[in-house]
C-alpha positions in Angstrom: 87.6 121.7 135.9 86.6 118.7 137.8 89.1 117.5 140.6 89.0 114.2 142.5 87.3 114.4 145.8 90.3 112.6 147.4 93.9 112.4 146.2 95.3 109.2 147.8 98.8 108.0 148.1 100.4 106.0 145.3 102.4 103.2 146.8 103.6 100.0 145.1 101.4 100.6 142.0 98.2 101.2 143.9 96.2 104.2 145.0 95.8 103.8 148.8 94.4 106.1 151.5 96.7 107.3 154.3 97.0 104.4 156.8 95.5 106.5 159.6 92.7 107.8 157.4 93.8 111.5 157.8 93.4 114.0 155.1 94.1 117.7 154.5 92.5 120.3 152.3 93.5 120.8 148.7 92.9 124.6 148.3 92.8 126.3 145.0 95.4 129.2 144.9 93.1 131.1 142.6 89.9 131.1 144.6 91.0 130.0 148.0 88.3 127.4 148.0 88.7 123.8 149.0 88.6 121.7 145.9 89.2 118.4 147.4 91.2 116.4 150.1 94.7 114.9 150.0 95.9 111.9 152.0 97.9 113.0 155.0 100.7 110.4 155.0 102.1 109.1 158.2 105.6 107.8 158.9 104.3 104.3 158.2 103.0 105.4 154.7 106.4 106.9 153.9 108.2 103.8 155.0 105.8 101.6 152.8 106.6 103.9 149.8 110.3 103.7 150.5 110.2 99.8 150.8 108.2 99.7 147.5 110.6 102.0 145.7 113.7 100.1 146.9 112.1 96.8 145.8 111.4 98.2 142.4 114.7 99.9 141.9 116.6 97.0 140.3 113.9 96.3 137.7 113.8 100.0 136.8 117.6 100.3 136.7 117.8 97.6 134.1 115.4 99.3 131.7 116.6 101.2 128.6 115.9 104.9 128.6 113.7 104.5 125.5 111.2 102.5 127.5 
């Protein structure tokens, strides 16, 4: 199976790296081998994600469950 080299953050509809550029290893539980890297989110990244979620909440709340 092919894995992405880097798994970034998904914030406000966009794939973005951690603001500080830090990453950590994504390790396969089967083999113990590193299979990629994951963005190491900072407090600023979390705040950006929260702001985006709060901003999107009203439009999501007005959607029907069938959507």
